[in-house]
Backbone as CSV, one residue per row, in Angstrom:
resi,resn,N_x,N_y,N_z,CA_x,CA_y,CA_z,C_x,C_y,C_z
1,MET,83.160,95.380,130.607,84.348,96.186,130.335,84.922,95.791,128.977
2,ARG,85.057,96.757,128.098,85.586,96.496,126.768,87.116,96.572,126.826
3,VAL,87.764,95.453,126.510,89.218,95.354,126.631,89.820,95.009,125.278
4,ALA,90.900,95.693,124.922,91.646,95.375,123.706,93.071,95.000,124.091
5,ILE,93.697,94.188,123.258,95.071,93.750,123.513,95.834,93.769,122.199
6,THR,97.072,94.246,122.245,97.854,94.436,121.017,98.597,93.161,120.638
7,ARG,97.849,92.107,120.444,98.432,90.809,120.112,97.453,90.059,119.211
8,PRO,97.926,89.220,118.291,97.003,88.419,117.483,96.152,87.508,118.359
9,ARG,95.038,87.095,117.836,94.095,86.269,118.586,94.755,84.968,119.044
10,SER,94.565,84.630,120.313,95.128,83.412,120.900,94.309,83.068,122.133
11,ALA,94.740,82.026,122.846,94.042,81.660,124.083,94.109,82.795,125.094
12,LEU,95.203,83.534,125.094,95.351,84.638,126.040,94.329,85.737,125.791
13,THR,93.956,85.974,124.540,93.098,87.110,124.199,91.609,86.792,124.260
14,GLN,91.237,85.599,124.639,89.832,85.179,124.607,88.948,86.162,125.373
15,GLY,87.890,86.625,124.712,86.965,87.565,125.338,87.395,89.020,125.202
16,TRP,88.586,89.250,124.666,89.090,90.608,124.446,89.236,90.850,122.947
17,HIS,89.335,92.105,122.567,89.544,92.455,121.163,91.035,92.379,120.845
18,ALA,91.413,91.426,120.026,92.813,91.258,119.636,93.116,92.178,118.461
19,MET,94.008,93.143,118.671,94.286,94.136,117.652,95.787,94.448,117.595
20,PRO,96.566,93.718,116.800,97.996,94.017,116.673,98.213,95.423,116.107
21,VAL,99.244,96.086,116.600,99.564,97.434,116.124,100.974,97.485,115.539
22,THR,101.585,96.316,115.358,102.884,96.219,114.698,102.863,95.009,113.770
23,SER,103.800,94.988,112.861,104.019,93.808,112.019,105.472,93.408,112.159
24,ARG,105.769,92.131,111.933,107.126,91.621,112.080,107.636,91.085,110.757
25,SER,108.856,91.456,110.440,109.461,91.023,109.181,110.751,90.262,109.473
26,PRO,110.855,89.010,109.044,112.105,88.260,109.227,113.258,88.895,108.448
27,ILE,114.472,88.706,108.930,115.672,89.187,108.266,116.441,87.962,107.779
28,PRO,116.382,87.668,106.482,116.984,86.428,105.959,118.463,86.274,106.296
29,SER,119.241,87.347,106.209,120.675,87.229,106.478,120.937,86.838,107.928
30,GLY,120.137,87.374,108.849,120.292,87.024,110.250,119.892,85.583,110.518
31,ILE,118.810,85.144,109.878,118.356,83.763,110.045,119.420,82.800,109.533
32,ALA,120.021,83.135,108.403,121.086,82.288,107.852,122.291,82.259,108.782
33,ALA,122.586,83.390,109.422,123.720,83.448,110.345,123.486,82.562,111.565
34,VAL,122.255,82.536,112.061,121.925,81.664,113.191,122.074,80.203,112.782
35,ALA,121.553,79.854,111.600,121.668,78.472,111.118,123.129,78.061,110.995
36,ASP,123.963,78.961,110.490,125.389,78.664,110.348,126.050,78.467,111.706
37,ALA,125.713,79.336,112.673,126.312,79.243,114.001,125.948,77.921,114.673
38,LEU,124.716,77.490,114.508,124.292,76.230,115.124,124.921,75.041,114.404
39,ARG,125.149,75.196,113.120,125.757,74.105,112.343,127.231,73.920,112.739
40,VAL,127.933,75.022,112.965,129.338,74.953,113.368,129.478,74.285,114.722
41,GLY,128.553,74.603,115.632,128.520,73.904,116.907,129.476,74.392,117.969
42,ASN,129.938,75.631,117.875,130.847,76.140,118.919,130.130,77.080,119.895
43,THR,128.800,76.933,119.963,127.986,77.754,120.850,127.556,76.933,122.061
44,ASP,127.641,77.535,123.248,127.267,76.840,124.477,125.830,77.117,124.894
45,TRP,125.380,78.362,124.683,124.034,78.779,125.089,123.345,79.490,123.932
46,ILE,122.028,79.416,123.912,121.226,80.303,123.088,120.291,81.039,124.042
47,ALA,120.296,82.361,123.993,119.478,83.187,124.882,118.321,83.772,124.085
48,VAL,117.104,83.616,124.603,115.902,84.034,123.876,115.066,84.949,124.768
49,THR,114.698,86.109,124.232,113.915,87.064,125.013,112.524,87.316,124.435
50,SER,112.157,86.589,123.385,110.825,86.728,122.798,110.360,85.395,122.242
51,PRO,109.115,85.008,122.509,108.601,83.757,121.925,108.651,83.752,120.406
52,PHE,108.607,84.948,119.792,108.600,85.019,118.331,109.887,84.467,117.732
53,VAL,110.968,84.485,118.481,112.231,83.924,117.993,112.044,82.453,117.638
54,PHE,111.347,81.720,118.499,111.129,80.293,118.225,110.281,80.108,116.969
55,HIS,109.321,80.993,116.755,108.496,80.915,115.538,109.354,81.118,114.296
56,VAL,110.253,82.106,114.342,111.114,82.376,113.194,112.019,81.178,112.906
57,LEU,112.621,80.633,113.963,113.520,79.496,113.767,112.767,78.284,113.210
58,GLU,111.629,77.983,113.805,110.872,76.811,113.359,110.394,76.972,111.921
59,SER,109.897,78.168,111.568,109.373,78.376,110.219,110.478,78.326,109.163
60,ASN,111.723,78.425,109.611,112.849,78.320,108.684,113.601,76.994,108.824
61,GLY,112.977,76.028,109.500,113.541,74.694,109.613,114.784,74.608,110.471
62,ILE,114.928,75.523,111.433,116.107,75.531,112.295,115.755,74.912,113.643
63,ALA,116.386,73.811,113.965,116.145,73.133,115.236,117.297,73.421,116.197
64,LEU,116.993,73.388,117.484,118.023,73.612,118.495,118.727,72.295,118.806
65,PRO,120.044,72.248,118.704,120.775,71.021,119.064,120.498,70.624,120.509
66,ARG,120.452,69.343,120.770,120.113,68.868,122.098,121.169,69.257,123.133
67,ASP,122.399,69.395,122.710,123.457,69.717,123.671,123.646,71.223,123.856
68,LEU,122.802,72.021,123.220,122.871,73.471,123.358,122.012,73.915,124.539
69,HIS,122.595,74.628,125.488,121.840,75.108,126.635,120.900,76.235,126.201
70,LEU,119.651,76.155,126.669,118.628,77.132,126.301,118.288,78.011,127.497
71,ALA,118.414,79.325,127.315,118.064,80.288,128.354,116.926,81.160,127.854
72,CYS,115.859,81.285,128.649,114.694,82.087,128.281,114.493,83.200,129.305
73,VAL,114.026,84.347,128.831,113.905,85.517,129.696,112.854,85.333,130.785
74,GLY,111.831,84.511,130.524,110.768,84.301,131.508,109.925,83.101,131.156
75,GLU,108.902,82.859,131.974,108.068,81.669,131.802,107.313,81.666,130.485
76,ALA,106.818,82.828,130.043,106.052,82.875,128.792,106.916,82.501,127.602
77,THR,108.139,82.981,127.573,109.048,82.622,126.492,109.421,81.149,126.565
78,ALA,109.659,80.662,127.770,109.997,79.244,127.946,108.855,78.347,127.489
79,ALA,107.615,78.794,127.714,106.454,77.987,127.322,106.357,77.835,125.805
80,ALA,106.933,78.777,125.066,106.893,78.715,123.604,108.055,77.933,123.024
81,ALA,109.001,77.541,123.858,110.203,76.847,123.383,109.882,75.428,122.926
82,PRO,110.654,74.894,121.983,110.410,73.533,121.498,110.836,72.456,122.488
83,ARG,111.560,72.840,123.526,111.935,71.893,124.574,112.147,72.656,125.878
84,ASP,112.355,71.911,126.957,112.533,72.539,128.266,113.770,73.432,128.272
85,ALA,113.618,74.590,128.915,114.745,75.515,129.026,115.665,75.079,130.161
86,ASP,116.949,75.331,129.995,117.931,75.038,131.043,118.009,76.179,132.058
87,PHE,117.575,77.358,131.636,117.550,78.513,132.532,116.340,79.371,132.170
88,ILE,115.586,79.785,133.184,114.446,80.675,132.992,114.626,81.862,133.937
89,GLY,114.652,83.057,133.366,114.819,84.247,134.180,113.640,84.472,135.111
90,PRO,113.874,85.104,136.240,112.812,85.351,137.220,111.932,86.528,136.807
91,PRO,110.762,86.680,137.427,109.959,87.879,137.189,110.787,89.115,137.516
92,PRO,110.592,90.211,136.787,109.510,90.493,135.839,109.821,90.146,134.388
93,ALA,110.568,89.109,134.116,110.860,88.661,132.746,111.471,89.777,131.909
94,SER,112.539,90.347,132.409,113.258,91.402,131.693,114.708,90.994,131.503
95,ALA,115.380,91.676,130.574,116.800,91.393,130.367,117.596,91.677,131.634
96,GLU,117.208,92.724,132.355,117.907,93.075,133.595,117.805,91.949,134.618
97,ALA,116.588,91.429,134.805,116.387,90.351,135.773,117.107,89.084,135.338
98,MET,117.137,88.830,134.046,117.810,87.643,133.523,119.305,87.707,133.811
99,VAL,119.893,88.864,133.577,121.332,89.021,133.810,121.655,88.861,135.290
100,ARG,120.816,89.433,136.158,121.086,89.377,137.596,121.146,87.946,138.121
101,SER,120.381,87.043,137.505,120.310,85.682,138.029,121.086,84.668,137.186
102,PHE,121.669,85.106,136.080,122.369,84.184,135.194,123.722,83.808,135.810
103,PRO,124.109,82.543,135.712,125.397,82.130,136.300,126.585,82.716,135.542
104,ARG,127.644,82.986,136.255,128.870,83.440,135.603,129.442,82.299,134.760
105,GLY,130.166,82.645,133.701,130.727,81.610,132.852,131.670,82.184,131.819
106,THR,132.203,81.307,130.985,133.138,81.740,129.954,132.770,81.191,128.580
107,GLY,131.570,80.657,128.448,131.172,80.068,127.175,130.706,81.101,126.168
108,ARG,130.257,80.613,125.021,129.754,81.466,123.941,128.227,81.416,123.927
109,VAL,127.600,82.588,123.856,126.144,82.709,123.868,125.675,83.265,122.533
110,LEU,124.716,82.593,121.916,124.062,83.082,120.710,122.775,83.789,121.123
111,PHE,122.601,85.025,120.661,121.439,85.830,121.063,120.688,86.294,119.817
112,PRO,119.759,85.457,119.296,118.935,85.883,118.162,117.784,86.751,118.675
113,CYS,117.531,87.872,118.004,116.567,88.811,118.576,116.046,89.765,117.509
114,SER,115.230,90.699,117.959,114.713,91.762,117.113,115.760,92.859,116.949
115,VAL,115.694,93.549,115.825,116.552,94.719,115.620,116.366,95.722,116.757
116,GLN,115.116,95.817,117.268,114.801,96.802,118.299,115.172,96.354,119.705
117,ALA,115.652,95.138,119.882,116.003,94.652,121.222,117.126,95.505,121.810
118,SER,117.045,95.738,123.112,118.073,96.541,123.777,119.382,95.754,123.861
119,THR,120.423,96.445,124.276,121.734,95.810,124.431,121.977,95.336,125.862
120,VAL,120.949,95.442,126.705,121.123,95.119,128.128,121.591,93.685,128.326
121,LEU,120.957,92.735,127.638,121.294,91.328,127.845,122.704,91.020,127.372
122,GLU,123.030,91.419,126.165,124.358,91.086,125.632,125.473,91.734,126.460
123,GLU,125.269,92.980,126.867,126.289,93.652,127.675,126.408,93.012,129.053
124,GLY,125.258,92.644,129.633,125.281,92.022,130.949,125.961,90.666,130.945
125,LEU,125.693,89.865,129.906,126.320,88.548,129.815,127.825,88.668,129.569
126,ARG,128.223,89.661,128.818,129.674,89.875,128.628,130.339,90.247,129.947
127,ASP,129.648,91.049,130.753,130.190,91.409,132.065,130.326,90.183,132.970
128,LEU,129.501,89.152,132.721,129.574,87.923,133.508,130.667,86.980,133.011
129,GLY,131.296,87.325,131.888,132.396,86.510,131.388,132.133,85.792,130.078
130,TYR,130.920,85.936,129.508,130.572,85.215,128.287,130.973,85.988,127.033
131,SER,131.149,85.257,125.966,131.276,85.840,124.632,129.891,85.770,123.995
132,VAL,129.357,86.898,123.549,127.980,86.957,123.061,127.944,87.322,121.580
133,ASP,127.249,86.500,120.802,127.028,86.775,119.385,125.567,87.186,119.200
134,ARG,125.326,88.486,119.096,123.972,88.963,118.831,123.696,88.875,117.340
135,VAL,122.509,88.342,116.995,122.110,88.251,115.588,120.666,88.734,115.476
136,ASP,120.448,89.800,114.733,119.101,90.319,114.507,118.419,89.463,113.445
137,ILE,117.301,88.819,113.819,116.639,87.913,112.872,115.252,88.402,112.447
138,TYR,114.756,89.475,113.049,113.497,90.064,112.598,113.416,91.507,113.081
139,ARG,112.513,92.258,112.472,112.276,93.629,112.906,110.776,93.847,113.085
140,SER,110.416,94.678,114.035,109.018,95.066,114.245,108.798,96.435,113.629
141,GLU,107.703,96.576,112.902,107.387,97.836,112.236,106.010,98.319,112.665
142,ASP,105.862,99.638,112.760,104.577,100.210,113.137,103.494,99.814,112.139
143,ASP,102.273,99.649,112.654,101.110,99.389,111.809,100.079,100.485,112.083
144,PRO,100.156,101.618,111.380,99.218,102.716,111.631,97.762,102.319,111.456
145,VAL,97.486,101.418,110.516,96.106,100.969,110.308,95.603,100.226,111.539
146,GLY,96.465,99.402,112.123,96.087,98.692,113.341,95.825,99.644,114.493
147,VAL,96.639,100.680,114.617,96.434,101.669,115.689,95.111,102.393,115.491
148,ALA,94.797,102.773,114.249,93.531,103.449,113.968,92.344,102.554,114.300
149,ALA,92.448,101.264,113.960,91.371,100.326,114.283,91.236,100.157,115.794
150,LEU,92.366,100.158,116.495,92.342,100.060,117.950,91.627,101.266,118.552
151,ALA,91.900,102.438,118.034,91.253,103.649,118.549,89.743,103.608,118.323
152,LEU,89.305,103.070,117.191,87.876,103.014,116.875,87.108,102.097,117.824
153,LEU,87.803,101.181,118.489,87.131,100.270,119.418,86.612,100.999,120.654
154,GLU,87.210,102.149,120.972,86.827,102.929,122.160,86.795,102.024,123.400
155,SER,87.887,101.321,123.615,87.985,100.361,124.713,88.058,101.078,126.062
156,ASP,87.702,100.342,127.097,87.842,100.855,128.464,89.277,100.687,128.955
157,ALA,90.019,99.777,128.338,91.426,99.566,128.674,92.095,98.863,127.509
158,VAL,93.383,99.150,127.324,94.177,98.491,126.282,95.376,97.832,126.935
159,ILE,95.556,96.546,126.679,96.719,95.805,127.165,97.809,95.911,126.114
160,VAL,98.940,96.499,126.496,100.060,96.708,125.584,101.085,95.611,125.839
161,THR,101.402,94.852,124.811,102.144,93.610,125.006,103.643,93.701,124.749
162,ALA,104.130,94.820,124.224,105.557,94.934,123.931,105.940,96.399,123.765
163,GLY,107.228,96.661,123.903,107.708,98.014,123.717,107.436,98.539,122.317
164,SER,107.540,97.675,121.312,107.270,98.097,119.936,105.815,98.519,119.777
165,ALA,104.896,97.827,120.455,103.479,98.208,120.409,103.269,99.553,121.098
166,ALA,103.981,99.774,122.198,103.887,101.057,122.898,104.307,102.200,121.992
167,ARG,105.413,102.023,121.295,105.912,103.085,120.419,104.988,103.313,119.225
168,SER,104.386,102.257,118.715,103.464,102.386,117.591,102.214,103.164,118.002
169,ILE,101.687,102.858,119.180,100.511,103.584,119.679,100.848,105.058,119.868
170,ALA,101.985,105.335,120.482,102.369,106.724,120.733,102.537,107.510,119.433
171,ALA,103.065,106.850,118.407,103.347,107.545,117.152,102.111,107.754,116.294
172,HIS,101.110,106.884,116.401,100.015,106.904,115.429,98.625,107.040,116.033
173,TRP,98.509,107.225,117.349,97.177,107.371,117.940,96.517,108.647,117.400
174,PRO,95.269,108.545,116.923,94.599,109.728,116.354,94.453,110.847,117.385
175,SER,94.721,112.067,116.959,94.679,113.199,117.886,93.278,113.486,118.393
176,ASN,92.240,113.031,117.663,90.867,113.294,118.077,90.258,112.141,118.869
177,ALA,91.069,111.156,119.239,90.578,109.995,119.989,91.148,110.006,121.404
178,THR,90.324,109.627,122.354,90.759,109.557,123.746,91.565,108.269,123.969
179,LEU,92.713,108.421,124.579,93.542,107.248,124.869,93.062,106.618,126.174
180,PRO,92.616,105.375,126.150,92.116,104.732,127.373,93.271,104.345,128.291
181,PRO,92.970,103.911,129.514,94.032,103.416,130.397,94.800,102.273,129.731
182,LEU,96.113,102.295,129.884,96.977,101.295,129.273,97.543,100.368,130.331
183,ILE,97.517,99.080,130.044,98.103,98.075,130.927,99.328,97.503,130.231
184,ALA,100.465,97.596,130.879,101.705,97.083,130.306,101.950,95.653,130.772
185,ILE,102.345,94.798,129.848,102.803,93.465,130.219,104.300,93.563,130.497
186,GLY,104.664,93.562,131.759,106.064,93.572,132.148,106.665,94.964,132.236
187,GLU,107.733,95.054,133.011,108.403,96.332,133.218,109.011,96.910,131.942
188,PRO,109.609,96.100,131.050,110.153,96.692,129.829,109.107,97.441,129.003
189,THR,107.902,96.869,128.912,106.832,97.559,128.181,106.396,98.815,128.922
190,ALA,106.334,98.739,130.244,105.989,99.920,131.038,107.007,101.027,130.829
191,HIS,108.288,100.667,130.774,109.336,101.664,130.541,109.177,102.291,129.151
192,ALA,108.829,101.475,128.151,108.645,101.990,126.792,107.472,102.956,126.733
193,LEU,106.386,102.635,127.437,105.239,103.538,127.477,105.622,104.861,128.129
194,HIS,106.342,104.783,129.235,106.758,106.001,129.932,107.650,106.853,129.029
195,ALA,108.594,106.204,128.350,109.498,106.934,127.462,108.750,107.577,126.304
196,ALA,107.636,106.959,125.883,106.842,107.490,124.775,105.875,108.575,125.223
197,GLY,105.825,108.841,126.533,104.955,109.893,127.048,103.535,109.469,127.308
198,ILE,103.287,108.151,127.357,101.935,107.649,127.650,102.050,106.572,128.739
199,PRO,102.318,106.967,129.976,102.583,106.000,131.047,101.445,105.009,131.252
200,ALA,101.809,103.818,131.672,100.828,102.768,131.940,100.025,103.091,133.198
201,ALA,98.732,102.768,133.146,97.896,102.902,134.332,98.152,101.753,135.294
202,ALA,98.631,100.632,134.760,98.947,99.463,135.583,99.948,98.613,134.816
203,THR,100.726,97.846,135.576,101.714,96.941,134.971,101.521,95.551,135.530
204,SER,101.361,94.585,134.633,101.213,93.196,135.053,102.592,92.547,135.130
205,ALA,102.913,92.022,136.306,104.222,91.378,136.481,104.289,90.039,135.762
206,THR,103.126,89.455,135.459,103.089,88.166,134.769,102.272,88.308,133.490
207,PRO,102.675,87.624,132.405,101.994,87.769,131.120,100.830,86.802,130.955
208,ASP,100.123,86.488,132.046,99.021,85.536,131.977,97.700,86.214,132.327
209,ARG,96.614,85.457,132.202,95.284,86.017,132.452,95.147,86.507,133.888
210,ASN,95.697,85.781,134.840,95.534,86.180,136.238,96.122,87.561,136.495
211,GLY,97.345,87.774,136.025,97.984,89.056,136.237,97.268,90.187,135.517
212,LEU,96.849,89.936,134.287,96.181,90.966,133.505,94.794,91.273,134.045
213,GLU,94.059,90.248,134.452,92.721,90.480,134.988,92.770,91.218,136.321
214,ALA,93.819,90.991,137.108,93.976,91.755,138.353,94.164,93.237,138.044
215,CYS,94.938,93.545,136.997,95.118,94.944,136.585,93.802,95.536,136.093
216,LEU,93.048,94.775,135.332,91.762,95.257,134.827,90.788,95.541,135.968
217,GLU,90.773,94.668,136.963,89.899,94.889,138.123,90.286,96.162,138.856
218,ARG,91.585,96.411,138.973,92.046,97.618,139.657,91.626,98.868,138.892
219,ILE,91.771,98.829,137.573,91.366,99.970,136.761,89.866,100.186,136.831
220,SER,89.105,99.110,136.822,87.652,99.207,136.932,87.236,99.830,138.255
221,ARG,87.891,99.426,139.345,87.584,100.004,140.661,87.929,101.488,140.697
222,ASP,89.082,101.837,140.134,89.515,103.226,140.136,88.551,104.100,139.348
223,SER,88.052,103.598,138.204,87.142,104.385,137.380,85.780,104.557,138.031
224,SER,85.358,103.545,138.810,84.049,103.627,139.460,84.054,104.551,140.666
225,THR,85.242,104.798,141.240,85.330,105.676,142.410,85.794,107.083,142.046
226,ALA,86.133,107.279,140.762,86.626,108.601,140.331,85.510,109.626,140.311
C-alpha cells in the first residue's frame, strides 16, 4: 500500500512518502512579544496546541521558566515539550477537549500559536475565569508545489496532519488527478477536511503509528471488498 503523509520526514513517517504541503513562517514581532511576556514574569500558564511552537521558541533562544505552568493540547504536543507538562489535554487532542478538562482559575495564560489557530481555546479559557494573552508567532502558507508532488505519487491513501494541510490540498489539488482516501490526524483536521469539501475516509484519534496504521488497515479492507 502506497501511503503519503503531509509532514516532513521523521520517525513517524518511516516507510511512507513524507510530502509537506504547507510552509511555516515565523512572525518576529510575535516571538518578541512572547519573550517579553516571559521576561516580565506575570504569566501563570503557557498553553501550547502545536509542537511547532516549541521549535519556534527554542530556535529563538526562548526558554520556559521553571515556575511557569505548561499546558499541552495532547500527548504528541507534550512529547515535543522541553520539560514535563503540568496539564495534558485528553483525546482527541483538540482545543475543545482541552477546555472541557482544564481546571477553573483566575491566572494569566500565554497562548503562542499560529495565525490560523482557532479562537476556541482562548475563548474557553476566558469562560473558565482566566485572562488569556494570545500571541501569533508563526503562519502556515499553502505550498502548491508540494500538493502537485503529492498528487504525482498516486498514493493509495494520504495522511493529512493538520487543518492547514487540508486547506492546501483542497485549494491546489490538480483537477486531472484522482484524490485518494484521506486519513485525518485528529478531529480538528477531520473538521477542516469536511469544511473544505473533501471529507476524511478515516480519522485517527491518536497521532501515532498504531492509530494511523489501524486507519490504513480499515481503508485497505474497504477497498478490497468494494
